N, C-alpha and C positions, 0 to 999 in steps of 0.2 A: 502480418508481417512477423510475428513470432509464433513458432509450431514446436511443442514438446511432445514426444510419442514416448510413452512408457519409459520415462525415465527412473532410473533406479541408481543408488550409489550407497555403498557399504564404506564404513571406516572399520575394518576388522570383520566383527560378528556385529557391530551395530548398523542397523539399516537407518540412515538419516534421510533418505528419499525413497519413497516406495511405490513404484510403477506409476509415476505422475505423468499425465496428459494434459495439457491445455491448449487452447489457440488464443493469440491476442490480435484482434482486428486492428489493420492499419488506420491511424488518426484516432485512437481510442486512449483514455488514460486507464489502466487497467492495475486495479489492487491487488496485491499479493500478500495475504493479513495472514497471521497468527503470533503467538506468542514467541518469546525467545525459545530457540531450540527446536521451533517446529519443522525446520529444514527450507527456510528463505534464502538465508546466504548459501547453502551449499548448493540449492539449485540454479541461483545466480552465478555462482563459481563453476558451475558445469556448463552454463551457457556461453559465459566468457573464456571456457577452455582454460581456467585458472586450476582446476584440478581433473582428473580423469574420471569420468563416469563409469559405473560398472556395467550399465547396459542402458539401451534406450537411444534415440534419435532426436538432434535439436535442427529445426530450420528457422532461418532468418530470410524473408522475402524469397520463400520457395527454395533457398540454397541450403545445402547441408554443412552444418556447422563443423569445420575442421581447424585444427591447428594451424595449416598453411593457408586458409583462405583469407587472404588479406583484404580483398574486396568486402567482405562482411566486415571485418574490424574497422574499416573506415566508416562504416554505416552506423556505428554503434558510438554512444556517448554512456560513459560507465562512471557512476559515483559509488565508491564502496562505503560499508558501514564506517570504516576507519580508514582515514587519509593519511597516507604515510609519501611524504616528499622530502628532497633534498634540503636538509636543515640550514643549511649554509647559504641557501640562495635568498635573495629578496623576491617578494611577490611577483614583481614586474620581471626580474630575471626567470623565475619559474614560468611564467607565461609565455614569455619570448622563447625559452627553450621549448616549450609545447608547441608553439608556432613553428617551428624550425622542422617538426614531424610532418608536415602536409605542404603539398606541393603547389597550395593556394594559401591567399592571405586569411588567417584566422585573428589575426591582432585586433582589427578594428572591433568585432564582435566581443572579444574577449574584455577589452578595455570598456566597452559598452557595458557589458555584464558586471565588471567591478565596481563601476561608478552606480549601478542599479542598486547593487548590494551591499554598498558602502563599504568597499574592501580597502583597506589602505595599500597602496603599490609599493612603498618604501619601506615597509617593515620586514625583516627577516622572518623566513618560515619559522624558524625556532622560536621566536617570539611571540607566534600568533596563538591567540586563546583557540579553544577548542570551536566556537562558534566562527572564528575567522578562517580557521582552516577549512572549515566545511564549506564555508563561501568560497575559498580558492579552489575546493574540489568541484564545487558545481560551476565555476567557470572553466576550468578545464575540461568538464564533460561536455559542455555546451558550445564552446567555441567554436568548432569545427562545423556546425550545424548539421549534426546527427540526423538520421531518419528514425532511429530507434534510441531512445534515452533510457537506459537501466540505472535504477536509483535504490540504494539499500541503506534503508533508515536515512533518508536525506536530512531530516529536520533536527535530528539529534545535536544538541548544542547551539542551535540558533534560536535567538530571543524572538519573542512573540511578534514583534514589528516585522523582523526580517522575515519570519515564517509565512505571514501575510504577503510580503511581498513575492516569496519564493512561490506560493499558490497561484497569484496572478502570473508568475512567469511562465509556469507550467501551462496554464490556461490560454496563454499566448502561443505557446509552441504547439499545443493542440490546434489552435486555430489555423496555423501555418502549416498543418497536415502530419505533423510529426507524431508518433507513437512512444507511449510512455509506460513503462513497467515499473510501477510504483510498490516497493516491499516496505512493509510498516508493522509495527505491533500497536501504534497508535490509532485507536477508531476513529477518533474524532476528524482525523483528517482525511478518513476515505469518503465520509459523505460531502465534505468541502470539493474534492477535486476529481474523485473517479467515477467513470462511467460504468464499468463492470467489476466485479470482485470475484476472487477465490479465496476460500477459507482453508487454511492449512493447519493440519494437527498430525503430529508424528510422521511428518513426510507424506501424508495423504491429503487428498484434497476432499473436504466435507461437503463442500457446496460453492456453484459457480453461477452467478446470476448476474442479471444487471442490478445496480445498488438500489434502485427504487423498487424493484420487485422483490429484494430480500427484506426491505422495510415494510411495503406495503401488504406482504402476504401474512406478516405475522401477527402476533397477538397485540392486544391493549393491556393497559395495566386500570384495573377498577378498585377504587376504594370506596368503602360505604360505610356510613355510619348510621345504625338502626337497632332499634330493639327486636326488629325480626330478622337480624342477620343471619341466623342459622337456619331459618326457613327459606330465605332467599337463596343462600349456597345451596341448599339441598335441591331446590327446585331448579337451580343452574346447574347441578352436579359438580360443584366446586368441592374439591378434597382438600385444599389447602388451608393452612391452619390462618387465623388473623382475619383482619377486614379489608387487607389489600390482597388481589389475586390477578393472575393472566385469565383473560377472557378471549377465545378465539373463533368465536360462532359469529353470526349476524347480530350487529349492534341494535337492530331494531325490534329483534327479539329480546334482547337485555332489556333496552326500556318498557317494551310491553309488560315484561314479568315485574319490573321495578314499580310501574305505576299501580300495582295492586297494593303495595306496602306503603307505611309512612317513612320517609327517607328522611333522616336528620342532615345529613352531609353526604355529598355525592362527587366524587373527582373521577375523571375518565381522562388517561394520559396515554399518548403514543409511545410506543417503546423506542428507547434511544438505541442507537446502533451497538453499543455496549452490552445492553441487555439482549438483542437479537443473537450476537454471536456467543454470549454466555449461555442463551437457550439451545443455540446449535451444540456447543459443547457437552451440555450437560445430556442432551440426546444421544451423543455418540460416546460417551464414557465406557 
């Protein structure tokens, strides 16, 4: 559904996106992950043709993205990281104004989404909290039933209960065959909703894989309390200080070695997603 080939973007001498290539399959929720400043929003703005790319090509549903390709624009629902709308409009007026852009009815779905997200239709845009403004942005992005949904930091400002409802909404859109490009720096979101993920740093992709592969292929944390700790670590070839360390070999080998020693306490933990990504970053410093 979305293909990026060798995308590069300079701001003066600063390279914000560095020869980036990726493909997003139709019907998947794709996580575009990285800290603030990694190049996520710049990449999205290039996809949306809001800024000129320095080089590279972008395709949506196998069609080249250009400023004048209105067919592609109708296929996209876009939620920017910061929502800016006409402040003197009421929410319902903003929705009706957006509905007027389309040759088909989008109002019914918009009102359904607004009700689901508990959005007050009678408030003025200028009086909305950050969370409610983001809710309105979500409604406007999804009301025309787009095939490709591009979300840039979509949950910032949403309270936890609405966040959970939003995740359910994304899963329903996926069940309907929609493709979702989900940009975030909040790693806990990724495991909840994403099928695949690309990890971005300094405008480059460090890793791209299915989310379960990224987690399953990585290490576990082992914490041992024993008078023989240093001997155990020597046998395991562990160089880390302290009694908690990463272990990335066969767990049966670990248990075989530990069985030879008196162990007072043993804790084996799966790495959290945050730990996995921090490990990738440390490997690519």
